[in-house]
KOLFIFI-51406 format. One line per field, with one value per residue (C-alpha): x, y, z; residue number from 1; residue in one letter; chain. Coordinates in steps of 0.001 Angstrom, whole numbers, plus 500000, padded with zeros to 6 digits. Layout:
<recs>
X <- [X:...];
Y <- [Y:...];
Z <- [Z:...];
resi <- [NUM:...];
resn <- [a:...];
chain <- [A:...];
</recs>
This chain:
<recs>
X <- [860335:863966:864622:867576:869760:870079:873750:874731:877879:879849:882661:885512:886668:890127:890859:894482:895900:899582:900318:904022:904435:907958:908370:904888:902228:898642:896347:892594:889738:886058:883975:880524:877441:876820:873081:872722:876089:876349:879494:879995:881111:883577:884968:888508:891025:894665:897249:900587:903538:905495:909173:908621:907909:905039:901582:898703:895096:892597:888827:886290:884526:880787:880863:882806:886061:889505:892876:896565:899820:902984:906518:908765:912097:911826:911979:911131:908063:906351:903141:900735:897914:894529:892743:889457:887386:884010:881094:882384:885769:887448:890287:889947:893024:893806:896806:898014:901491:902584:903472:900231:896839:894725:891433:891443:888067:887351:883952:882826:879531:878020:875424:875520:879192:880668:881153:884931:887196:890862:893193:896802:899315:903108:906358:909937:912940:914780:918139:917298:914511:913859:912928:909168:907098:903353:900747:897562:894436:891889:888939:890118:888267:890093:892312:893851:896006:897706:899940:901190:903939:903755:907222:906284:906793:904069:903561:900966:902148:899857:902287:905113:908096:909400:912677:912413:915403:914805:913091:909700:905929:904372:900746:900418:897283:896094:893381:891831:889458:887292:886642:884140:881664:882965:883861:886658:887917:890751:892380:895086:897204:900207:903360:906068:909654:911986:914948:914527:917334:918342:918001:920220:920258:922713:922632:924848:924551:925732:926057:925657:925857:922694:921108:921635:920552:920109:919939:919043:919439:918622:920143:916935:914409:911341:908858:910432:909363:912084:911842:914328:915193:917468:918664:917501:914124:912090:909388:910095:910181:909738:911223:914227:915725:915150:916181:916495:917397:918855:918128:921684:925107:926468:926702:923493:922981:920836:919159:917473:914905:913655:910745:910931:908116:908734:905689:906145:906349:904811:907638:908667:912314:913366:916862:918388:921583:922884:925590:926861:926322:928157:926588:928111:926291:925799:926718:924239:924461:922356:920356:919300:918418:916769:913288:912318:909229:911090:913110:910810:910645:907985:905482:904148:905110:906293:909278:909160:912209:911988:914520:915560:915651:918050:916502:913041:914058:911376:911262:909463:908667:911470:910516:908864:909358:907840:909582:911212:910454:912244:910116:912367:915255:913148:914556:913020:914721:914341:916526:916663:918977:920893:919810:921472:923800:921928:919984:917098:914597:913233:909935:908369:904669:902845:900339:896663:897166:899837:899145:900804:898834:897447:900829:903243:903099:904845:908372:911314:914977:916173:913195:910926:907324:907910:909488:911025:912706:914090:917700:918064:921132:923575:924626:928073:929693:929376:926417:924516:922639:919824:917867:914422:912688:908943:907577:905608:902152:901611:898250:896731:893099:890737:887281:887766:887855:888955:887570:887601:888106:890983:890041:891673:892537:892778:890689:889495:888706:888114:887559:886701:887537:890746:891050:894008:895996:898180:897484:899506:898249:900892:900396:902096:904845:905660:904125:902767:899261:897675:897887:895125:894238:891356:888535:886780:884836:887983:886954:889294:888873:890757:889008:889584:892034:893091:892382:895349:896633:897176:898802:897395:900108:899452:902550:902976:906303:907243:904542:905461:903280:901739:899773:896228:896134:893331:892848:890368:889098:886338:884240:885113:885499:884500:886425:884835:885670:889414:890132:893354:893811:896005:896938:899620:902746:901605:899347:897784:895295:893525:894353:892261:894104:893184:896791:899879:902013:900195:903152:906811:909431:913183:915362:917591:917105:919482:922159:925876:926345:923280:919506:916691:913867:910604:907591:904208:902668:899253:900655:903893:905706:908877:910341:913300:914758:916644:918272:918161:919860:917737:918538:916826:920011:920090:922811:922433:920207:920679:917812:917002:913879:913875:910892:909115:906705:903346:903445:906242:909564:912926:916012:919329:920372:924093:924574:928259:929255:926781:928103:926320:923036:919341:918218:915046:914616:912119:910387:909356:907470:907940:909692:906663:907140:904904:906530:909018:910839:913244:916552:919334:923012:924891:928338];
Y <- [566343:566458:565243:566594:563943:564269:564354:562895:564155:561351:561904:559476:559204:557784:556746:556250:554772:553979:551125:550340:546577:545446:548354:548049:550749:549532:551917:551534:553695:553738:555301:556400:557983:561155:560934:557444:557028:553607:552303:552591:549190:548468:552023:552375:554179:554821:555105:556730:558607:561400:560767:557037:554071:553127:553099:550742:550555:549093:548691:549047:545926:545442:547721:550472:549684:549372:548233:548575:547640:549676:548645:551474:551399:552260:556015:557015:559256:559918:561437:559187:560198:558572:559528:558733:560156:561811:561644:564670:563080:565310:563623:564318:563841:564017:562940:561544:561304:557830:558719:560638:559004:561182:561384:562493:563521:563638:564751:563040:562800:559373:560227:558682:558117:558750:555755:556264:558358:559342:559647:559183:559568:559909:559522:560665:558394:557936:558551:561170:563496:564771:561254:560975:557782:558049:555505:555295:554900:555411:553165:549625:549396:552362:551343:554630:556978:560304:562127:565712:566413:570211:570739:570152:566357:563715:559930:557291:554696:553337:554023:556209:557719:561121:562974:566738:568873:571403:571427:573087:572622:571143:570776:567154:565901:562379:561849:558390:556827:553725:552838:550128:552632:555736:557512:560033:561607:563984:564540:567152:567652:569762:567654:569013:568198:569249:567582:565881:566997:565191:567464:568059:570428:571987:574384:576799:577715:580260:579288:581762:579869:577705:579531:578518:580259:577873:578821:576198:576030:573577:573106:573955:576767:574596:575242:573585:572764:572603:570242:570484:567845:569487:566261:567215:565487:568613:568606:569037:572676:574107:577044:577919:580210:578974:579846:577171:577294:574204:573514:572448:572275:569363:567941:567491:565796:568310:567028:568986:567290:569165:568271:569998:569746:570322:572364:571190:567449:567343:565022:565208:565117:564572:565389:564911:566317:566228:567996:567545:570853:571687:574276:575609:575556:573325:569735:566868:563195:560062:558553:554914:552219:548858:548661:545727:544093:542150:539772:540208:542707:545399:544591:548113:551249:554822:556623:560321:562592:565617:568456:570532:574352:575887:579353:578281:575137:573195:570261:570233:567422:567399:564387:560968:557753:554269:551353:549074:545444:542416:539511:536806:538059:539058:542592:546047:549422:553129:555616:559417:560890:564182:565351:568624:568380:569100:567525:565104:562641:559619:557858:554781:553878:550962:551764:550776:547883:546267:542842:543961:547082:545501:544155:547099:550844:553754:554286:556669:555984:554827:552428:554702:555815:559327:562021:563789:560558:559632:559942:562821:562495:565004:564599:565614:564903:561104:558838:557314:554197:554586:551357:551487:548649:549216:548859:545688:545910:543449:541735:541307:540234:541707:543116:546878:549648:553275:555886:559627:562461:564475:568151:571450:573757:572754:570967:574366:575635:572668:573322:571361:567670:566834:563850:561639:562168:559098:557730:555110:553101:552199:550447:551219:548690:550506:547851:549157:547680:549586:552155:554009:557371:559677:559497:562333:563157:563129:559841:557024:553819:550805:547600:544173:545576:544010:546017:548322:551861:553291:556238:557667:559380:561430:561957:565082:566516:569759:569269:568809:565947:565246:561973:561353:558702:556503:553321:550544:548086:545524:548238:550773:548800:551305:554559:557192:560820:560317:563256:564517:568249:569680:573282:575749:573598:571110:568116:567621:565341:565117:562166:560261:562226:565475:566288:564112:567068:569955:572279:572189:574925:575298:578046:579956:580235:581261:579478:578754:575721:574265:574501:573469:571412:571590:569422:569164:565680:564322:560875:558904:558671:557168:559929:560447:563865:564391:567444:567974:570465:572712:570233:567471:565631:564006:565799:564490:562363:563815:561784:558205:556417:558017:557837:561182:561274:563134:566879:569280:567614:569248:567903:569658:569536:569861:571888:572768:570630:572279:574969:578304:578045:577118:573576:571599:569834:566981:565131:561583:558625:555297:557123:559395:563163:564622:568016:570122:573223:575592:576226:578708:578282:581599:582326];
Z <- [859081:860210:863714:865605:867137:870898:871892:875250:876963:878594:881054:880591:884187:884319:887844:886996:890127:890265:892635:892695:892582:891659:889243:887682:887656:887419:885555:885405:884178:883386:880615:881783:880256:882289:881781:883221:884986:883377:881752:878003:876648:873842:873847:872443:874697:873723:876526:875564:877020:875318:874529:874865:872652:874922:873334:873887:872709:875159:875076:877845:879046:879459:882533:880775:882617:881006:882342:881575:883332:882689:883708:884895:886751:890421:891049:887447:887293:883965:882669:880747:878393:877802:874573:872885:870042:870440:868032:866102:865427:867992:869844:873565:875801:879500:881559:884882:886441:887510:891116:891816:892164:889881:888067:884436:882994:879243:878001:874803:873008:872313:869699:866246:865573:862101:859865:860034:862206:862073:865050:866081:868905:868772:870688:870229:869890:873152:871414:868756:869871:866287:865156:865826:865603:864842:865963:863904:866063:863265:862377:861784:858431:856817:853893:852644:854762:854099:856565:856430:859012:859136:857624:853975:854020:853822:853927:852984:855497:858207:861118:859784:861545:860534:861159:861748:860842:863640:867014:867236:867262:864100:862930:861832:860022:859171:856512:856125:853606:853910:850229:851161:852631:850854:854128:854771:858016:858965:862353:863179:866282:867374:867678:870028:869031:871865:873579:876957:879276:882478:885503:888511:891478:893912:896845:898732:902411:904963:908651:911509:914830:914855:911896:908257:905033:902074:898387:895735:891960:889121:885685:883801:883514:883962:886819:889866:893419:896108:899115:902030:904642:907214:908848:912350:912433:911715:909041:905324:904185:900680:898790:896643:899303:902838:906425:909105:912811:914462:918125:918934:917357:915388:911871:909878:906505:904603:901418:898617:896364:893298:891017:887607:885042:881313:880166:876564:877148:880663:881726:885390:886450:890077:891363:894818:896339:899933:901924:905484:907317:910554:912862:916068:919399:922407:921443:921434:922393:922032:924904:925008:927488:927892:929403:931612:933082:935700:933497:930490:927653:927281:924539:923808:925726:925414:926935:927882:928114:930439:930259:933263:932986:935544:935265:936423:938290:936349:933937:930582:928158:925593:923490:923544:921618:921387:923068:920481:921325:919846:921067:919610:921769:924797:924791:924592:924477:923682:921833:921626:919001:919139:922593:923679:926654:929879:932754:932111:933541:931658:932318:930702:930664:929085:926354:926715:924276:926487:928001:931252:932197:935376:936435:936117:936803:935029:936343:936054:935504:938912:939124:941114:940597:942059:939912:942910:944030:940613:939552:937072:934885:933447:929817:928647:925293:925436:924673:927570:928515:931067:931686:933322:935168:935533:939073:939632:941201:944047:944499:947984:948051:950589:951220:951379:948780:948382:946014:945584:943155:941791:942038:941216:944110:947779:950383:951633:948122:945787:942094:938962:938545:936678:934342:933448:936669:937470:940974:942864:945851:948462:951798:955078:954288:951047:948776:945461:945305:942446:939676:937857:936317:937119:934583:932772:935959:938093:939755:940742:942761:944111:945205:946764:949343:952659:955811:956174:956084:952563:950848:947609:945628:942459:940362:938206:937053:938910:941593:945248:946484:949871:949724:950828:953535:954751:956762:956057:958636:959038:960661:957943:954718:952095:952200:949980:949347:949716:947469:945919:945269:942514:943268:942213:942029:944652:945146:948568:950251:953596:955849:958354:961047:959260:958363:958736:959808:961430:960989:959955:959928:959855:961336:961146:957417:955793:957821:957586:959827:961660:961294:963623:962080:964027:963148:964867:964521:965382:966074:966157:962795:961340:959192:956878:956028:952755:951158:947362:945074:942836:940042:942009:942985:946441:948423:951986:954198:957708:959243:958172:959430:962829:965211:965839:968735:968696:969275:968512:967816:967003:965242:964525:960854:960063:956827:957245:954248:951884:949497:949359:947475:947581:948477:949169:952509:952053:954903:953901:955272:953445:950567:950070:950224:952929:953366:951414:952711:950968:952760:951953:952783:953029:954473];
resi <- [1:2:3:4:5:6:7:8:9:10:11:12:13:14:15:16:17:18:19:20:21:22:23:24:25:26:27:28:29:30:31:32:33:34:35:36:37:38:39:40:41:42:43:44:45:46:47:48:49:50:51:52:53:54:55:56:57:58:59:60:61:62:63:64:65:66:67:68:69:70:71:72:73:74:75:76:77:78:79:80:81:82:83:84:85:86:87:88:89:90:91:92:93:94:95:96:97:98:99:100:101:102:103:104:105:106:107:108:109:110:111:112:113:114:115:116:117:118:119:120:121:122:123:124:125:126:127:128:129:130:131:132:133:134:135:136:137:138:139:140:141:142:143:144:145:146:147:148:149:150:151:152:153:154:155:156:157:158:159:160:161:162:163:164:165:166:167:168:169:170:171:172:173:174:175:176:177:178:179:180:181:182:183:184:185:186:187:188:189:190:191:192:193:194:195:196:197:198:199:200:201:202:203:204:205:206:207:208:209:210:211:212:213:214:215:216:217:218:219:220:221:222:223:224:225:226:227:228:229:230:231:232:233:234:235:236:237:238:239:240:241:242:243:244:245:246:247:248:249:250:251:252:253:254:255:256:257:258:259:260:261:262:263:264:265:266:267:268:269:270:271:272:273:274:275:276:277:278:279:280:281:282:283:284:285:286:287:288:289:290:291:292:293:294:295:296:297:298:299:300:301:302:303:304:305:306:307:308:309:310:311:312:313:314:315:316:317:318:319:320:321:322:323:324:325:326:327:328:329:330:331:332:333:334:335:336:337:338:339:340:341:342:343:344:345:346:347:348:349:350:351:352:353:354:355:356:357:358:359:360:361:362:363:364:365:366:367:368:369:370:371:372:373:374:375:376:377:378:379:380:381:382:383:384:385:386:387:388:389:390:391:392:393:394:395:396:397:398:399:400:401:402:403:404:405:406:407:408:409:410:411:412:413:414:415:416:417:418:419:420:421:422:423:424:425:426:427:428:429:430:431:432:433:434:435:436:437:438:439:440:441:442:443:444:445:446:447:448:449:450:451:452:453:454:455:456:457:458:459:460:461:462:463:464:465:466:467:468:469:470:471:472:473:474:475:476:477:478:479:480:481:482:483:484:485:486:487:488:489:490:491:492:493:494:495:496:497:498:499:500:501:502:503:504:505:506:507:508:509:510:511:512:513:514:515:516:517:518:519:520:521:522:523:524:525:526:527:528:529:530:531:532:533:534:535:536:537:538:539:540:541:542:543:544:545:546:547:548:549:550:551:552:553:554:555:556:557:558:559:560:561:562:563:564:565:566:567:568:569:570:571:572:573:574:575:576:577:578:579:580:581:582:583:584:585:586:587];
resn <- [x:x:x:x:x:x:x:x:x:x:x:x:x:x:x:x:x:x:x:x:x:x:x:x:x:x:x:x:x:x:x:x:x:x:x:x:x:x:x:x:x:x:x:x:x:x:x:x:x:x:x:x:x:x:x:x:x:x:x:x:x:x:x:x:x:x:x:x:x:x:x:x:x:x:x:x:x:x:x:x:x:x:x:x:x:x:x:x:x:x:x:x:x:x:x:x:x:x:x:x:x:x:x:x:x:x:x:x:x:x:x:x:x:x:x:x:x:x:x:x:x:x:x:x:x:x:x:x:x:x:x:x:x:x:x:x:x:x:x:x:x:x:x:x:x:x:x:x:x:x:x:x:x:x:x:x:x:x:x:x:x:x:x:x:x:x:x:x:x:x:x:x:x:x:x:x:x:x:x:x:x:x:x:x:x:x:x:x:x:x:x:x:x:x:x:x:x:x:x:x:x:x:x:x:x:x:x:x:x:x:x:x:x:x:x:x:x:x:x:x:x:x:x:x:x:x:x:x:x:x:x:x:x:x:x:x:x:x:x:x:x:x:x:x:x:x:x:x:x:x:x:x:x:x:x:x:x:x:x:x:x:x:x:x:x:x:x:x:x:x:x:x:x:x:x:x:x:x:x:x:x:x:x:x:x:x:x:x:x:x:x:x:x:x:x:x:x:x:x:x:x:x:x:x:x:x:x:x:x:x:x:x:x:x:x:x:x:x:x:x:x:x:x:x:x:x:x:x:x:x:x:x:x:x:x:x:x:x:x:x:x:x:x:x:x:x:x:x:x:x:x:x:x:x:x:x:x:x:x:x:x:x:x:x:x:x:x:x:x:x:x:x:x:x:x:x:x:x:x:x:x:x:x:x:x:x:x:x:x:x:x:x:x:x:x:x:x:x:x:x:x:x:x:x:x:x:x:x:x:x:x:x:x:x:x:x:x:x:x:x:x:x:x:x:x:x:x:x:x:x:x:x:x:x:x:x:x:x:x:x:x:x:x:x:x:x:x:x:x:x:x:x:x:x:x:x:x:x:x:x:x:x:x:x:x:x:x:x:x:x:x:x:x:x:x:x:x:x:x:x:x:x:x:x:x:x:x:x:x:x:x:x:x:x:x:x:x:x:x:x:x:x:x:x:x:x:x:x:x:x:x:x:x:x:x:x:x:x:x:x:x:x:x:x:x:x:x:x:x:x:x:x:x:x:x:x:x:x:x:x:x:x:x:x:x:x:x:x:x:x:x:x:x:x:x:x:x:x:x:x:x:x:x:x:x:x:x:x:x:x:x:x:x:x:x:x:x:x:x:x:x:x:x:x:x:x:x];
chain <- [A:A:A:A:A:A:A:A:A:A:A:A:A:A:A:A:A:A:A:A:A:A:A:A:A:A:A:A:A:A:A:A:A:A:A:A:A:A:A:A:A:A:A:A:A:A:A:A:A:A:A:A:A:A:A:A:A:A:A:A:A:A:A:A:A:A:A:A:A:A:A:A:A:A:A:A:A:A:A:A:A:A:A:A:A:A:A:A:A:A:A:A:A:A:A:A:A:A:A:A:A:A:A:A:A:A:A:A:A:A:A:A:A:A:A:A:A:A:A:A:A:A:A:A:A:A:A:A:A:A:A:A:A:A:A:A:A:A:A:A:A:A:A:A:A:A:A:A:A:A:A:A:A:A:A:A:A:A:A:A:A:A:A:A:A:A:A:A:A:A:A:A:A:A:A:A:A:A:A:A:A:A:A:A:A:A:A:A:A:A:A:A:A:A:A:A:A:A:A:A:A:A:A:A:A:A:A:A:A:A:A:A:A:A:A:A:A:A:A:A:A:A:A:A:A:A:A:A:A:A:A:A:A:A:A:A:A:A:A:A:A:A:A:A:A:A:A:A:A:A:A:A:A:A:A:A:A:A:A:A:A:A:A:A:A:A:A:A:A:A:A:A:A:A:A:A:A:A:A:A:A:A:A:A:A:A:A:A:A:A:A:A:A:A:A:A:A:A:A:A:A:A:A:A:A:A:A:A:A:A:A:A:A:A:A:A:A:A:A:A:A:A:A:A:A:A:A:A:A:A:A:A:A:A:A:A:A:A:A:A:A:A:A:A:A:A:A:A:A:A:A:A:A:A:A:A:A:A:A:A:A:A:A:A:A:A:A:A:A:A:A:A:A:A:A:A:A:A:A:A:A:A:A:A:A:A:A:A:A:A:A:A:A:A:A:A:A:A:A:A:A:A:A:A:A:A:A:A:A:A:A:A:A:A:A:A:A:A:A:A:A:A:A:A:A:A:A:A:A:A:A:A:A:A:A:A:A:A:A:A:A:A:A:A:A:A:A:A:A:A:A:A:A:A:A:A:A:A:A:A:A:A:A:A:A:A:A:A:A:A:A:A:A:A:A:A:A:A:A:A:A:A:A:A:A:A:A:A:A:A:A:A:A:A:A:A:A:A:A:A:A:A:A:A:A:A:A:A:A:A:A:A:A:A:A:A:A:A:A:A:A:A:A:A:A:A:A:A:A:A:A:A:A:A:A:A:A:A:A:A:A:A:A:A:A:A:A:A:A:A:A:A:A:A:A:A:A:A:A:A:A:A:A:A:A:A:A:A:A:A:A:A:A:A:A:A:A:A:A:A:A:A:A:A:A:A:A];
</recs>
């Protein structure tokens, strides 16, 4: 009785990883039996590359794994082939490109193998593409060989080379004989004989103000992918014809990278070309500055750049960047490139991994923790240096504590808790004693405080802030429920005296020469009055640390020197905004 041989299909999984180490690419693979997922030992694998003299035969180890190391110049990307024979003498081939980590899968049968098997690979001469070298990968015991090259010529050499008179695709066959065991085998493959042409690219462009149309071309007809770097920090774009809008005017180094693949040889050719493109529009400058922790450098931090919008009178986050720290020189700095001319604020904050989080608080340029009190700067056509010194937190041990929540809305209509709101703790003598952020439940707390009066100040760009105030004492150590409310464009908080200022108004408004400021206080205060432009620039300080008695108090404000326009009149105590009024100058 004849028994049919069970054929097992084995995937040859080539995990061809290319790790660039001094110009070497490390290739590895494994041959496995798909039925058992175990490695197939002592399996011959041939690794070659078209149009190259490279060819190597390797064998799997006891675990079915094989290795090879290939030297290539840096930046040269080529396609490699791994081949093996199945039980029916069929040569199975798959490929991987050196700069892409890929997996090539070849299915072969591992039943009873023939007594002899023919096989070969080939490569073209690097100088004369029609001169083809053949590498015999047949059974090692074969002793007779016959080649037919598909153009009428033949050879009986073991590893012949053959010159083709014309380019084209040729059917090449190798027949072998093992006279010791009386075994013959024939293997045929299509050999591609085509020139390998170096590639290049170029592009044209058309500028219309800040908008540029790009059109690319290559010197071949192979399938090509186009990658554009516009030189302005935006992400890479793809396409042969592309449209790009720049945010601001200036000169930009635009680079085109093309990847062309020859479908006949599977070789990959990469070309790069660059041009300096000038677009018209508002100019841009560079912003930089050192960042200090007292006399020390910042270890890890981030700097935020806020841009002012005259139309709305608001700031928005323009960009952010990590602080660059050079520990050996004890310096740290930040740098923003190609910033459009305009008005800006900068702020630096330590990252959670910093060793100084408990010692310093986030600060703005001008070395202040309050955005409204910072020094915004105007950029013109020159570069700028804006150093920032983070505010140091002072430590005063005590036995009292303060906690509360940050809530949406107002004290009369509180809403949901708000997380990640920065909160500063300041005492009556204007010492910064703590910094924290509200947690996911909106909670915050400060502990180990001396008995004193405190201000809790939440800082958010574009929000007018009135602090929460509270006083701790031996009889009232633990102050709870000192809440902060974030409403529409303002942050408010209740004080121990209910409200610091019961009422404040200014009249006549508009005015051309003098205004009357009237405030209603619950208790005696030392107040400062400042006037700011809509850009946030300090214009005048008509009242500086003047005592206001309880009840209604009036002060005359001289505005004769102010040009026509809209301004903000800010009432402060200990540099903390407690009331903000809009005033209009009209003549």
